[in-house]
Every structure is written in C-alpha cells, then in structure tokens.
CHARMM-style PDB file with segment names, atoms N, HN, CA, C and O in Angstrom:
ATOM      1  N   MET     1     -15.394  16.893   8.482  1.00  0.00      PROA
ATOM      2  CA  MET     1     -15.552  15.744   7.624  1.00  0.00      PROA
ATOM      3  C   MET     1     -14.170  15.360   7.100  1.00  0.00      PROA
ATOM      4  O   MET     1     -13.354  16.218   6.763  1.00  0.00      PROA
ATOM      5  N   LEU     2     -13.929  14.058   7.042  1.00  0.00      PROA
ATOM      6  HN  LEU     2     -14.591  13.361   7.316  1.00  0.00      PROA
ATOM      7  CA  LEU     2     -12.701  13.532   6.477  1.00  0.00      PROA
ATOM      8  C   LEU     2     -13.057  12.655   5.281  1.00  0.00      PROA
ATOM      9  O   LEU     2     -13.856  11.726   5.400  1.00  0.00      PROA
ATOM     10  N   ILE     3     -12.470  12.952   4.146  1.00  0.00      PROA
ATOM     11  HN  ILE     3     -11.821  13.706   4.050  1.00  0.00      PROA
ATOM     12  CA  ILE     3     -12.596  12.129   2.949  1.00  0.00      PROA
ATOM     13  C   ILE     3     -11.173  11.750   2.564  1.00  0.00      PROA
ATOM     14  O   ILE     3     -10.324  12.619   2.365  1.00  0.00      PROA
ATOM     15  N   MET     4     -10.917  10.453   2.459  1.00  0.00      PROA
ATOM     16  HN  MET     4     -11.607   9.747   2.620  1.00  0.00      PROA
ATOM     17  CA  MET     4      -9.546  10.012   2.273  1.00  0.00      PROA
ATOM     18  C   MET     4      -9.466   8.875   1.257  1.00  0.00      PROA
ATOM     19  O   MET     4     -10.315   7.984   1.230  1.00  0.00      PROA
ATOM     20  N   GLU     5      -8.441   8.926   0.435  1.00  0.00      PROA
ATOM     21  HN  GLU     5      -7.752   9.650   0.457  1.00  0.00      PROA
ATOM     22  CA  GLU     5      -8.074   7.803  -0.419  1.00  0.00      PROA
ATOM     23  C   GLU     5      -6.574   7.627  -0.270  1.00  0.00      PROA
ATOM     24  O   GLU     5      -5.816   8.586  -0.415  1.00  0.00      PROA
ATOM     25  N   ALA     6      -6.139   6.401   0.020  1.00  0.00      PROA
ATOM     26  HN  ALA     6      -6.754   5.621   0.137  1.00  0.00      PROA
ATOM     27  CA  ALA     6      -4.719   6.115   0.225  1.00  0.00      PROA
ATOM     28  C   ALA     6      -4.408   4.746  -0.351  1.00  0.00      PROA
ATOM     29  O   ALA     6      -5.299   3.909  -0.499  1.00  0.00      PROA
ATOM     30  N   PHE     7      -3.152   4.521  -0.672  1.00  0.00      PROA
ATOM     31  HN  PHE     7      -2.428   5.200  -0.551  1.00  0.00      PROA
ATOM     32  CA  PHE     7      -2.749   3.206  -1.142  1.00  0.00      PROA
ATOM     33  C   PHE     7      -2.885   2.193  -0.006  1.00  0.00      PROA
ATOM     34  O   PHE     7      -2.560   2.484   1.145  1.00  0.00      PROA
ATOM     35  N   ALA     8      -3.369   1.008  -0.349  1.00  0.00      PROA
ATOM     36  HN  ALA     8      -3.633   0.772  -1.284  1.00  0.00      PROA
ATOM     37  CA  ALA     8      -3.586  -0.083   0.605  1.00  0.00      PROA
ATOM     38  C   ALA     8      -2.393  -1.046   0.570  1.00  0.00      PROA
ATOM     39  O   ALA     8      -1.608  -1.015  -0.377  1.00  0.00      PROA
ATOM     40  N   PRO     9      -2.248  -1.899   1.588  1.00  0.00      PROA
ATOM     41  CA  PRO     9      -1.119  -2.841   1.624  1.00  0.00      PROA
ATOM     42  C   PRO     9      -0.988  -3.721   0.384  1.00  0.00      PROA
ATOM     43  O   PRO     9       0.132  -4.062   0.004  1.00  0.00      PROA
ATOM     44  N   ARG    10      -2.075  -4.095  -0.248  1.00  0.00      PROA
ATOM     45  HN  ARG    10      -2.985  -3.818   0.061  1.00  0.00      PROA
ATOM     46  CA  ARG    10      -1.993  -4.927  -1.460  1.00  0.00      PROA
ATOM     47  C   ARG    10      -1.309  -4.211  -2.623  1.00  0.00      PROA
ATOM     48  O   ARG    10      -0.953  -4.838  -3.620  1.00  0.00      PROA
ATOM     49  N   GLN    11      -1.126  -2.893  -2.492  1.00  0.00      PROA
ATOM     50  HN  GLN    11      -1.416  -2.384  -1.681  1.00  0.00      PROA
ATOM     51  CA  GLN    11      -0.460  -2.129  -3.541  1.00  0.00      PROA
ATOM     52  C   GLN    11       0.976  -2.600  -3.754  1.00  0.00      PROA
ATOM     53  O   GLN    11       1.544  -2.391  -4.826  1.00  0.00      PROA
ATOM     54  N   LEU    12       1.563  -3.229  -2.749  1.00  0.00      PROA
ATOM     55  HN  LEU    12       1.102  -3.399  -1.878  1.00  0.00      PROA
ATOM     56  CA  LEU    12       2.934  -3.740  -2.889  1.00  0.00      PROA
ATOM     57  C   LEU    12       3.048  -4.771  -4.014  1.00  0.00      PROA
ATOM     58  O   LEU    12       4.146  -5.030  -4.508  1.00  0.00      PROA
ATOM     59  N   ASN    13       1.919  -5.361  -4.420  1.00  0.00      PROA
ATOM     60  HN  ASN    13       1.027  -5.150  -4.018  1.00  0.00      PROA
ATOM     61  CA  ASN    13       1.903  -6.348  -5.502  1.00  0.00      PROA
ATOM     62  C   ASN    13       1.826  -5.711  -6.891  1.00  0.00      PROA
ATOM     63  O   ASN    13       1.851  -6.419  -7.897  1.00  0.00      PROA
ATOM     64  N   TYR    14       1.734  -4.385  -6.951  1.00  0.00      PROA
ATOM     65  HN  TYR    14       1.715  -3.810  -6.133  1.00  0.00      PROA
ATOM     66  CA  TYR    14       1.536  -3.696  -8.230  1.00  0.00      PROA
ATOM     67  C   TYR    14       2.629  -2.660  -8.447  1.00  0.00      PROA
ATOM     68  O   TYR    14       3.204  -2.140  -7.491  1.00  0.00      PROA
ATOM     69  N   GLU    15       2.908  -2.369  -9.695  1.00  0.00      PROA
ATOM     70  HN  GLU    15       2.441  -2.792 -10.472  1.00  0.00      PROA
ATOM     71  CA  GLU    15       3.942  -1.394 -10.076  1.00  0.00      PROA
ATOM     72  C   GLU    15       3.326  -0.073 -10.545  1.00  0.00      PROA
ATOM     73  O   GLU    15       3.947   0.659 -11.316  1.00  0.00      PROA
ATOM     74  N   SER    16       2.128   0.230 -10.093  1.00  0.00      PROA
ATOM     75  HN  SER    16       1.624  -0.365  -9.467  1.00  0.00      PROA
ATOM     76  CA  SER    16       1.408   1.410 -10.575  1.00  0.00      PROA
ATOM     77  C   SER    16       1.620   2.651  -9.712  1.00  0.00      PROA
ATOM     78  O   SER    16       0.919   3.649  -9.882  1.00  0.00      PROA
ATOM     79  N   GLY    17       2.572   2.598  -8.796  1.00  0.00      PROA
ATOM     80  HN  GLY    17       3.142   1.788  -8.659  1.00  0.00      PROA
ATOM     81  CA  GLY    17       2.852   3.760  -7.964  1.00  0.00      PROA
ATOM     82  C   GLY    17       2.666   3.460  -6.491  1.00  0.00      PROA
ATOM     83  O   GLY    17       2.430   2.318  -6.095  1.00  0.00      PROA
ATOM     84  N   GLY    18       2.775   4.498  -5.694  1.00  0.00      PROA
ATOM     85  HN  GLY    18       2.966   5.426  -6.016  1.00  0.00      PROA
ATOM     86  CA  GLY    18       2.594   4.354  -4.257  1.00  0.00      PROA
ATOM     87  C   GLY    18       3.871   3.980  -3.534  1.00  0.00      PROA
ATOM     88  O   GLY    18       4.854   3.582  -4.158  1.00  0.00      PROA
ATOM     89  N   PRO    19       3.854   4.110  -2.216  1.00  0.00      PROA
ATOM     90  CA  PRO    19       5.033   3.800  -1.408  1.00  0.00      PROA
ATOM     91  C   PRO    19       5.365   2.311  -1.432  1.00  0.00      PROA
ATOM     92  O   PRO    19       4.472   1.473  -1.556  1.00  0.00      PROA
ATOM     93  N   LYS    20       6.639   1.988  -1.314  1.00  0.00      PROA
ATOM     94  HN  LYS    20       7.364   2.669  -1.214  1.00  0.00      PROA
ATOM     95  CA  LYS    20       7.080   0.596  -1.208  1.00  0.00      PROA
ATOM     96  C   LYS    20       7.313   0.206   0.256  1.00  0.00      PROA
ATOM     97  O   LYS    20       7.629  -0.948   0.544  1.00  0.00      PROA
ATOM     98  N   ASP    21       7.161   1.151   1.171  1.00  0.00      PROA
ATOM     99  HN  ASP    21       6.905   2.089   0.937  1.00  0.00      PROA
ATOM    100  CA  ASP    21       7.296   0.913   2.611  1.00  0.00      PROA
ATOM    101  C   ASP    21       5.923   0.536   3.170  1.00  0.00      PROA
ATOM    102  O   ASP    21       5.017   1.369   3.145  1.00  0.00      PROA
ATOM    103  N   PRO    22       5.735  -0.690   3.674  1.00  0.00      PROA
ATOM    104  CA  PRO    22       4.439  -1.103   4.210  1.00  0.00      PROA
ATOM    105  C   PRO    22       3.897  -0.179   5.302  1.00  0.00      PROA
ATOM    106  O   PRO    22       2.683  -0.084   5.488  1.00  0.00      PROA
ATOM    107  N   GLY    23       4.784   0.497   6.019  1.00  0.00      PROA
ATOM    108  HN  GLY    23       5.770   0.420   5.868  1.00  0.00      PROA
ATOM    109  CA  GLY    23       4.363   1.416   7.070  1.00  0.00      PROA
ATOM    110  C   GLY    23       3.669   2.666   6.546  1.00  0.00      PROA
ATOM    111  O   GLY    23       3.070   3.416   7.317  1.00  0.00      PROA
ATOM    112  N   LEU    24       3.749   2.893   5.232  1.00  0.00      PROA
ATOM    113  HN  LEU    24       4.236   2.283   4.605  1.00  0.00      PROA
ATOM    114  CA  LEU    24       3.116   4.064   4.629  1.00  0.00      PROA
ATOM    115  C   LEU    24       1.840   3.714   3.867  1.00  0.00      PROA
ATOM    116  O   LEU    24       1.272   4.560   3.177  1.00  0.00      PROA
ATOM    117  N   LEU    25       1.394   2.469   3.993  1.00  0.00      PROA
ATOM    118  HN  LEU    25       1.856   1.782   4.554  1.00  0.00      PROA
ATOM    119  CA  LEU    25       0.174   2.011   3.330  1.00  0.00      PROA
ATOM    120  C   LEU    25      -0.924   1.863   4.378  1.00  0.00      PROA
ATOM    121  O   LEU    25      -0.633   1.622   5.549  1.00  0.00      PROA
ATOM    122  N   TYR    26      -2.170   2.003   3.971  1.00  0.00      PROA
ATOM    123  HN  TYR    26      -2.406   2.198   3.019  1.00  0.00      PROA
ATOM    124  CA  TYR    26      -3.271   2.078   4.922  1.00  0.00      PROA
ATOM    125  C   TYR    26      -4.359   1.054   4.641  1.00  0.00      PROA
ATOM    126  O   TYR    26      -4.830   0.921   3.512  1.00  0.00      PROA
ATOM    127  N   ALA    27      -4.747   0.342   5.676  1.00  0.00      PROA
ATOM    128  HN  ALA    27      -4.365   0.451   6.593  1.00  0.00      PROA
ATOM    129  CA  ALA    27      -5.916  -0.535   5.631  1.00  0.00      PROA
ATOM    130  C   ALA    27      -7.067   0.217   6.298  1.00  0.00      PROA
ATOM    131  O   ALA    27      -6.820   1.039   7.180  1.00  0.00      PROA
ATOM    132  N   PRO    28      -8.315  -0.039   5.903  1.00  0.00      PROA
ATOM    133  CA  PRO    28      -9.432   0.649   6.551  1.00  0.00      PROA
ATOM    134  C   PRO    28      -9.401   0.547   8.074  1.00  0.00      PROA
ATOM    135  O   PRO    28      -9.692   1.531   8.753  1.00  0.00      PROA
ATOM    136  N   SER    29      -9.061  -0.607   8.624  1.00  0.00      PROA
ATOM    137  HN  SER    29      -8.825  -1.407   8.072  1.00  0.00      PROA
ATOM    138  CA  SER    29      -9.038  -0.758  10.080  1.00  0.00      PROA
ATOM    139  C   SER    29      -7.984   0.140  10.729  1.00  0.00      PROA
ATOM    140  O   SER    29      -8.205   0.659  11.822  1.00  0.00      PROA
ATOM    141  N   THR    30      -6.843   0.326  10.066  1.00  0.00      PROA
ATOM    142  HN  THR    30      -6.663  -0.096   9.177  1.00  0.00      PROA
ATOM    143  CA  THR    30      -5.795   1.207  10.587  1.00  0.00      PROA
ATOM    144  C   THR    30      -6.290   2.639  10.674  1.00  0.00      PROA
ATOM    145  O   THR    30      -6.101   3.297  11.697  1.00  0.00      PROA
ATOM    146  N   ILE    31      -6.914   3.125   9.629  1.00  0.00      PROA
ATOM    147  HN  ILE    31      -7.068   2.591   8.797  1.00  0.00      PROA
ATOM    148  CA  ILE    31      -7.417   4.497   9.606  1.00  0.00      PROA
ATOM    149  C   ILE    31      -8.517   4.684  10.644  1.00  0.00      PROA
ATOM    150  O   ILE    31      -8.556   5.704  11.334  1.00  0.00      PROA
ATOM    151  N   GLU    32      -9.403   3.710  10.756  1.00  0.00      PROA
ATOM    152  HN  GLU    32      -9.370   2.882  10.196  1.00  0.00      PROA
ATOM    153  CA  GLU    32     -10.482   3.811  11.746  1.00  0.00      PROA
ATOM    154  C   GLU    32      -9.902   3.940  13.150  1.00  0.00      PROA
ATOM    155  O   GLU    32     -10.419   4.709  13.961  1.00  0.00      PROA
ATOM    156  N   ASN    33      -8.836   3.200  13.449  1.00  0.00      PROA
ATOM    157  HN  ASN    33      -8.415   2.575  12.791  1.00  0.00      PROA
ATOM    158  CA  ASN    33      -8.196   3.301  14.760  1.00  0.00      PROA
ATOM    159  C   ASN    33      -7.469   4.628  14.934  1.00  0.00      PROA
ATOM    160  O   ASN    33      -7.452   5.179  16.035  1.00  0.00      PROA
ATOM    161  N   ASP    34      -6.872   5.147  13.873  1.00  0.00      PROA
ATOM    162  HN  ASP    34      -6.886   4.699  12.979  1.00  0.00      PROA
ATOM    163  CA  ASP    34      -6.134   6.414  13.949  1.00  0.00      PROA
ATOM    164  C   ASP    34      -7.046   7.603  14.200  1.00  0.00      PROA
ATOM    165  O   ASP    34      -6.616   8.590  14.796  1.00  0.00      PROA
ATOM    166  N   PHE    35      -8.283   7.531  13.762  1.00  0.00      PROA
ATOM    167  HN  PHE    35      -8.632   6.730  13.277  1.00  0.00      PROA
ATOM    168  CA  PHE    35      -9.215   8.638  13.897  1.00  0.00      PROA
ATOM    169  C   PHE    35     -10.331   8.267  14.868  1.00  0.00      PROA
ATOM    170  O   PHE    35     -11.510   8.292  14.515  1.00  0.00      PROA
ATOM    171  N   GLU    36      -9.947   7.926  16.088  1.00  0.00      PROA
ATOM    172  HN  GLU    36      -8.989   7.906  16.375  1.00  0.00      PROA
ATOM    173  CA  GLU    36     -10.929   7.595  17.118  1.00  0.00      PROA
ATOM    174  C   GLU    36     -11.880   8.776  17.313  1.00  0.00      PROA
ATOM    175  O   GLU    36     -11.444   9.927  17.354  1.00  0.00      PROA
ATOM    176  N   GLY    37     -13.155   8.494  17.432  1.00  0.00      PROA
ATOM    177  HN  GLY    37     -13.508   7.560  17.400  1.00  0.00      PROA
ATOM    178  CA  GLY    37     -14.151   9.540  17.593  1.00  0.00      PROA
ATOM    179  C   GLY    37     -14.773   9.974  16.276  1.00  0.00      PROA
ATOM    180  O   GLY    37     -15.719  10.762  16.263  1.00  0.00      PROA
ATOM    181  N   LEU    38     -14.251   9.465  15.174  1.00  0.00      PROA
ATOM    182  HN  LEU    38     -13.483   8.825  15.184  1.00  0.00      PROA
ATOM    183  CA  LEU    38     -14.798   9.784  13.856  1.00  0.00      PROA
ATOM    184  C   LEU    38     -15.945   8.827  13.559  1.00  0.00      PROA
ATOM    185  O   LEU    38     -15.785   7.611  13.659  1.00  0.00      PROA
ATOM    186  N   ARG    39     -17.086   9.365  13.198  1.00  0.00      PROA
ATOM    187  HN  ARG    39     -17.217  10.353  13.116  1.00  0.00      PROA
ATOM    188  CA  ARG    39     -18.217   8.516  12.791  1.00  0.00      PROA
ATOM    189  C   ARG    39     -17.969   8.095  11.349  1.00  0.00      PROA
ATOM    190  O   ARG    39     -18.017   8.918  10.435  1.00  0.00      PROA
ATOM    191  N   ILE    40     -17.706   6.809  11.153  1.00  0.00      PROA
ATOM    192  HN  ILE    40     -17.667   6.140  11.895  1.00  0.00      PROA
ATOM    193  CA  ILE    40     -17.370   6.276   9.837  1.00  0.00      PROA
ATOM    194  C   ILE    40     -18.643   6.040   9.037  1.00  0.00      PROA
ATOM    195  O   ILE    40     -19.549   5.334   9.480  1.00  0.00      PROA
ATOM    196  N   HSD    41     -18.698   6.635   7.860  1.00  0.00      PROA
ATOM    197  HN  HSD    41     -17.962   7.209   7.500  1.00  0.00      PROA
ATOM    198  CA  HSD    41     -19.831   6.423   6.952  1.00  0.00      PROA
ATOM    199  C   HSD    41     -19.487   5.406   5.871  1.00  0.00      PROA
ATOM    200  O   HSD    41     -20.343   4.634   5.438  1.00  0.00      PROA
ATOM    201  N   GLU    42     -18.227   5.412   5.437  1.00  0.00      PROA
ATOM    202  HN  GLU    42     -17.532   6.039   5.789  1.00  0.00      PROA
ATOM    203  CA  GLU    42     -17.748   4.436   4.448  1.00  0.00      PROA
ATOM    204  C   GLU    42     -16.287   4.144   4.738  1.00  0.00      PROA
ATOM    205  O   GLU    42     -15.520   5.047   5.071  1.00  0.00      PROA
ATOM    206  N   SER    43     -15.908   2.896   4.613  1.00  0.00      PROA
ATOM    207  HN  SER    43     -16.531   2.162   4.343  1.00  0.00      PROA
ATOM    208  CA  SER    43     -14.520   2.503   4.772  1.00  0.00      PROA
ATOM    209  C   SER    43     -14.345   1.179   4.042  1.00  0.00      PROA
ATOM    210  O   SER    43     -14.899   0.159   4.451  1.00  0.00      PROA
ATOM    211  N   TYR    44     -13.575   1.197   2.963  1.00  0.00      PROA
ATOM    212  HN  TYR    44     -13.125   2.026   2.630  1.00  0.00      PROA
ATOM    213  CA  TYR    44     -13.434  -0.019   2.170  1.00  0.00      PROA
ATOM    214  C   TYR    44     -12.179   0.039   1.304  1.00  0.00      PROA
ATOM    215  O   TYR    44     -11.631   1.110   1.041  1.00  0.00      PROA
ATOM    216  N   GLU    45     -11.742  -1.134   0.873  1.00  0.00      PROA
ATOM    217  HN  GLU    45     -12.187  -2.003   1.087  1.00  0.00      PROA
ATOM    218  CA  GLU    45     -10.612  -1.262  -0.032  1.00  0.00      PROA
ATOM    219  C   GLU    45     -11.140  -1.669  -1.407  1.00  0.00      PROA
ATOM    220  O   GLU    45     -12.095  -2.439  -1.505  1.00  0.00      PROA
ATOM    221  N   LEU    46     -10.524  -1.155  -2.459  1.00  0.00      PROA
ATOM    222  HN  LEU    46      -9.748  -0.530  -2.380  1.00  0.00      PROA
ATOM    223  CA  LEU    46     -10.942  -1.518  -3.803  1.00  0.00      PROA
ATOM    224  C   LEU    46      -9.776  -1.394  -4.771  1.00  0.00      PROA
ATOM    225  O   LEU    46      -8.743  -0.805  -4.453  1.00  0.00      PROA
ATOM    226  N   PHE    47      -9.961  -1.956  -5.951  1.00  0.00      PROA
ATOM    227  HN  PHE    47     -10.800  -2.434  -6.209  1.00  0.00      PROA
ATOM    228  CA  PHE    47      -8.974  -1.838  -7.025  1.00  0.00      PROA
ATOM    229  C   PHE    47      -9.478  -0.793  -8.011  1.00  0.00      PROA
ATOM    230  O   PHE    47     -10.646  -0.795  -8.400  1.00  0.00      PROA
ATOM    231  N   ILE    48      -8.573   0.102  -8.408  1.00  0.00      PROA
ATOM    232  HN  ILE    48      -7.624   0.104  -8.092  1.00  0.00      PROA
ATOM    233  CA  ILE    48      -8.906   1.142  -9.376  1.00  0.00      PROA
ATOM    234  C   ILE    48      -7.834   1.158 -10.462  1.00  0.00      PROA
ATOM    235  O   ILE    48      -6.737   0.633 -10.270  1.00  0.00      PROA
ATOM    236  N   GLU    49      -8.151   1.751 -11.575  1.00  0.00      PROA
ATOM    237  HN  GLU    49      -9.042   2.178 -11.731  1.00  0.00      PROA
ATOM    238  CA  GLU    49      -7.204   1.926 -12.670  1.00  0.00      PROA
ATOM    239  C   GLU    49      -6.664   3.353 -12.600  1.00  0.00      PROA
ATOM    240  O   GLU    49      -7.415   4.313 -12.774  1.00  0.00      PROA
ATOM    241  N   LEU    50      -5.372   3.491 -12.349  1.00  0.00      PROA
ATOM    242  HN  LEU    50      -4.762   2.711 -12.208  1.00  0.00      PROA
ATOM    243  CA  LEU    50      -4.749   4.813 -12.260  1.00  0.00      PROA
ATOM    244  C   LEU    50      -4.321   5.293 -13.641  1.00  0.00      PROA
ATOM    245  O   LEU    50      -3.841   4.510 -14.460  1.00  0.00      PROA
ATOM    246  N   ASN    51      -4.498   6.577 -13.887  1.00  0.00      PROA
ATOM    247  HN  ASN    51      -4.888   7.213 -13.221  1.00  0.00      PROA
ATOM    248  CA  ASN    51      -4.007   7.245 -15.083  1.00  0.00      PROA
ATOM    249  C   ASN    51      -3.664   8.672 -14.660  1.00  0.00      PROA
ATOM    250  O   ASN    51      -4.308   9.640 -15.066  1.00  0.00      PROA
ATOM    251  N   GLU    52      -2.617   8.766 -13.821  1.00  0.00      PROA
ATOM    252  HN  GLU    52      -2.095   7.980 -13.491  1.00  0.00      PROA
ATOM    253  CA  GLU    52      -2.286  10.036 -13.163  1.00  0.00      PROA
ATOM    254  C   GLU    52      -0.862  10.481 -13.451  1.00  0.00      PROA
ATOM    255  O   GLU    52      -0.200  11.042 -12.577  1.00  0.00      PROA
ATOM    256  N   GLY    53      -0.392  10.241 -14.643  1.00  0.00      PROA
ATOM    257  HN  GLY    53      -0.929   9.785 -15.352  1.00  0.00      PROA
ATOM    258  CA  GLY    53       0.962  10.650 -14.980  1.00  0.00      PROA
ATOM    259  C   GLY    53       1.902   9.460 -15.070  1.00  0.00      PROA
ATOM    260  O   GLY    53       1.497   8.317 -14.856  1.00  0.00      PROA
ATOM    261  N   THR    54       3.143   9.734 -15.384  1.00  0.00      PROA
ATOM    262  HN  THR    54       3.472  10.663 -15.558  1.00  0.00      PROA
ATOM    263  CA  THR    54       4.138   8.714 -15.682  1.00  0.00      PROA
ATOM    264  C   THR    54       4.274   7.648 -14.601  1.00  0.00      PROA
ATOM    265  O   THR    54       4.384   6.466 -14.927  1.00  0.00      PROA
ATOM    266  N   PHE    55       4.271   8.025 -13.334  1.00  0.00      PROA
ATOM    267  HN  PHE    55       4.181   8.985 -13.068  1.00  0.00      PROA
ATOM    268  CA  PHE    55       4.566   7.089 -12.252  1.00  0.00      PROA
ATOM    269  C   PHE    55       3.324   6.516 -11.562  1.00  0.00      PROA
ATOM    270  O   PHE    55       3.448   5.773 -10.588  1.00  0.00      PROA
ATOM    271  N   HSD    56       2.145   6.848 -12.051  1.00  0.00      PROA
ATOM    272  HN  HSD    56       2.044   7.450 -12.842  1.00  0.00      PROA
ATOM    273  CA  HSD    56       0.902   6.322 -11.470  1.00  0.00      PROA
ATOM    274  C   HSD    56      -0.005   5.841 -12.596  1.00  0.00      PROA
ATOM    275  O   HSD    56      -0.996   6.487 -12.937  1.00  0.00      PROA
ATOM    276  N   GLN    57       0.354   4.699 -13.163  1.00  0.00      PROA
ATOM    277  HN  GLN    57       1.159   4.174 -12.886  1.00  0.00      PROA
ATOM    278  CA  GLN    57      -0.383   4.111 -14.282  1.00  0.00      PROA
ATOM    279  C   GLN    57      -0.689   2.655 -13.980  1.00  0.00      PROA
ATOM    280  O   GLN    57       0.187   1.914 -13.532  1.00  0.00      PROA
ATOM    281  N   GLY    58      -1.934   2.236 -14.223  1.00  0.00      PROA
ATOM    282  HN  GLY    58      -2.646   2.838 -14.586  1.00  0.00      PROA
ATOM    283  CA  GLY    58      -2.291   0.827 -14.116  1.00  0.00      PROA
ATOM    284  C   GLY    58      -3.152   0.507 -12.912  1.00  0.00      PROA
ATOM    285  O   GLY    58      -3.621   1.399 -12.206  1.00  0.00      PROA
ATOM    286  N   LEU    59      -3.352  -0.782 -12.689  1.00  0.00      PROA
ATOM    287  HN  LEU    59      -2.971  -1.507 -13.263  1.00  0.00      PROA
ATOM    288  CA  LEU    59      -4.188  -1.264 -11.603  1.00  0.00      PROA
ATOM    289  C   LEU    59      -3.546  -0.948 -10.259  1.00  0.00      PROA
ATOM    290  O   LEU    59      -2.339  -1.120 -10.086  1.00  0.00      PROA
ATOM    291  N   ALA    60      -4.359  -0.484  -9.303  1.00  0.00      PROA
ATOM    292  HN  ALA    60      -5.340  -0.345  -9.443  1.00  0.00      PROA
ATOM    293  CA  ALA    60      -3.856  -0.120  -7.978  1.00  0.00      PROA
ATOM    294  C   ALA    60      -4.856  -0.547  -6.909  1.00  0.00      PROA
ATOM    295  O   ALA    60      -6.058  -0.633  -7.158  1.00  0.00      PROA
ATOM    296  N   SER    61      -4.335  -0.810  -5.722  1.00  0.00      PROA
ATOM    297  HN  SER    61      -3.358  -0.740  -5.520  1.00  0.00      PROA
ATOM    298  CA  SER    61      -5.153  -1.148  -4.558  1.00  0.00      PROA
ATOM    299  C   SER    61      -5.174   0.058  -3.623  1.00  0.00      PROA
ATOM    300  O   SER    61      -4.133   0.492  -3.129  1.00  0.00      PROA
ATOM    301  N   VAL    62      -6.360   0.589  -3.389  1.00  0.00      PROA
ATOM    302  HN  VAL    62      -7.206   0.236  -3.790  1.00  0.00      PROA
ATOM    303  CA  VAL    62      -6.516   1.763  -2.517  1.00  0.00      PROA
ATOM    304  C   VAL    62      -7.593   1.489  -1.476  1.00  0.00      PROA
ATOM    305  O   VAL    62      -8.407   0.576  -1.616  1.00  0.00      PROA
ATOM    306  N   MET    63      -7.572   2.294  -0.443  1.00  0.00      PROA
ATOM    307  HN  MET    63      -6.911   3.036  -0.329  1.00  0.00      PROA
ATOM    308  CA  MET    63      -8.665   2.278   0.521  1.00  0.00      PROA
ATOM    309  C   MET    63      -9.306   3.655   0.502  1.00  0.00      PROA
ATOM    310  O   MET    63      -8.641   4.665   0.271  1.00  0.00      PROA
ATOM    311  N   ARG    64     -10.608   3.677   0.749  1.00  0.00      PROA
ATOM    312  HN  ARG    64     -11.148   2.856   0.937  1.00  0.00      PROA
ATOM    313  CA  ARG    64     -11.353   4.941   0.805  1.00  0.00      PROA
ATOM    314  C   ARG    64     -12.101   5.009   2.120  1.00  0.00      PROA
ATOM    315  O   ARG    64     -12.611   4.009   2.625  1.00  0.00      PROA
ATOM    316  N   LEU    65     -12.152   6.206   2.654  1.00  0.00      PROA
ATOM    317  HN  LEU    65     -11.738   7.019   2.243  1.00  0.00      PROA
ATOM    318  CA  LEU    65     -12.846   6.430   3.916  1.00  0.00      PROA
ATOM    319  C   LEU    65     -13.580   7.761   3.858  1.00  0.00      PROA
ATOM    320  O   LEU    65     -13.076   8.745   3.317  1.00  0.00      PROA
ATOM    321  N   ARG    66     -14.758   7.771   4.417  1.00  0.00      PROA
ATOM    322  HN  ARG    66     -15.167   6.972   4.856  1.00  0.00      PROA
ATOM    323  CA  ARG    66     -15.530   9.008   4.591  1.00  0.00      PROA
ATOM    324  C   ARG    66     -16.100   8.974   5.992  1.00  0.00      PROA
ATOM    325  O   ARG    66     -16.774   8.013   6.363  1.00  0.00      PROA
ATOM    326  N   GLY    67     -15.840  10.016   6.782  1.00  0.00      PROA
ATOM    327  HN  GLY    67     -15.293  10.797   6.481  1.00  0.00      PROA
ATOM    328  CA  GLY    67     -16.325  10.074   8.156  1.00  0.00      PROA
ATOM    329  C   GLY    67     -16.549  11.492   8.609  1.00  0.00      PROA
ATOM    330  O   GLY    67     -16.095  12.444   7.974  1.00  0.00      PROA
ATOM    331  N   VAL    68     -17.265  11.625   9.731  1.00  0.00      PROA
ATOM    332  HN  VAL    68     -17.633  10.852  10.247  1.00  0.00      PROA
ATOM    333  CA  VAL    68     -17.588  12.924  10.306  1.00  0.00      PROA
ATOM    334  C   VAL    68     -17.248  12.899  11.778  1.00  0.00      PROA
ATOM    335  O   VAL    68     -17.536  11.918  12.464  1.00  0.00      PROA
ATOM    336  N   LYS    69     -16.638  13.963  12.276  1.00  0.00      PROA
ATOM    337  HN  LYS    69     -16.404  14.759  11.719  1.00  0.00      PROA
ATOM    338  CA  LYS    69     -16.331  14.080  13.692  1.00  0.00      PROA
ATOM    339  C   LYS    69     -17.457  14.837  14.387  1.00  0.00      PROA
ATOM    340  O   LYS    69     -17.975  15.821  13.860  1.00  0.00      PROA
ATOM    341  N   GLY    70     -17.822  14.375  15.555  1.00  0.00      PROA
ATOM    342  HN  GLY    70     -17.401  13.576  15.983  1.00  0.00      PROA
ATOM    343  CA  GLY    70     -18.822  15.075  16.356  1.00  0.00      PROA
ATOM    344  C   GLY    70     -20.238  14.664  16.003  1.00  0.00      PROA
ATOM    345  O   GLY    70     -20.481  13.536  15.574  1.00  0.00      PROA
ATOM    346  N   GLN    71     -21.176  15.594  16.187  1.00  0.00      PROA
ATOM    347  HN  GLN    71     -20.978  16.510  16.536  1.00  0.00      PROA
ATOM    348  CA  GLN    71     -22.594  15.331  16.040  1.00  0.00      PROA
ATOM    349  C   GLN    71     -23.063  15.265  14.590  1.00  0.00      PROA
ATOM    350  O   GLN    71     -24.099  14.664  14.305  1.00  0.00      PROA
ATOM    351  N   GLY    72     -22.315  15.875  13.670  1.00  0.00      PROA
ATOM    352  HN  GLY    72     -21.474  16.363  13.901  1.00  0.00      PROA
ATOM    353  CA  GLY    72     -22.758  15.945  12.282  1.00  0.00      PROA
ATOM    354  C   GLY    72     -22.945  14.585  11.632  1.00  0.00      PROA
ATOM    355  O   GLY    72     -22.262  13.622  11.979  1.00  0.00      PROA
ATOM    356  N   CYS    73     -23.854  14.515  10.706  1.00  0.00      PROA
ATOM    357  HN  CYS    73     -24.408  15.297  10.423  1.00  0.00      PROA
ATOM    358  CA  CYS    73     -24.114  13.275  10.007  1.00  0.00      PROA
ATOM    359  C   CYS    73     -24.529  13.585   8.567  1.00  0.00      PROA
ATOM    360  O   CYS    73     -25.312  14.501   8.317  1.00  0.00      PROA
ATOM    361  N   ILE    74     -23.997  12.816   7.640  1.00  0.00      PROA
ATOM    362  HN  ILE    74     -23.361  12.072   7.843  1.00  0.00      PROA
ATOM    363  CA  ILE    74     -24.345  13.010   6.233  1.00  0.00      PROA
ATOM    364  C   ILE    74     -25.095  11.789   5.743  1.00  0.00      PROA
ATOM    365  OT1 ILE    74     -25.489  11.733   4.578  1.00  0.00      PROA
TER     366      ILE     74
END
C-alpha cells in the first residue's frame, strides 16, 4: 500500500513551505504515471492549513494519493 502527501505545483504561489523547484512538486497524474500497476483508490489535490514549525505555516497546496499494488483492495 502507498499513502502519499506531497506539495502540488500550485504551492509555488504560496510561502508556506515546500520546494521552489517545479520538478520537485507532484500532480496526481504525475504520481499515477510514476507508479504504474498501482490500483489507485484516491488521488486528488487540495488546500490545507499547515502548522508544522517555523518554515511550514499557512495555506498550502498538496496532493494526496492512496493505492495498492497487486491483488489487494481496501
């Protein structure tokens, strides 16, 4: 099972943390292509409020994914 949360490309519009290099940001479609063979149960982008220390504060754009490899299903 893979459970993932990563900064999304829209994060470049916010100062709440995350990489400033677009190549290090993830869209749901990018992750789905990277994990071929993974049965995707959820894959979406959303805005969340970060409160994770000095450099991760405020509104942020993230993507979340949940998937299973092989026959398993949740």
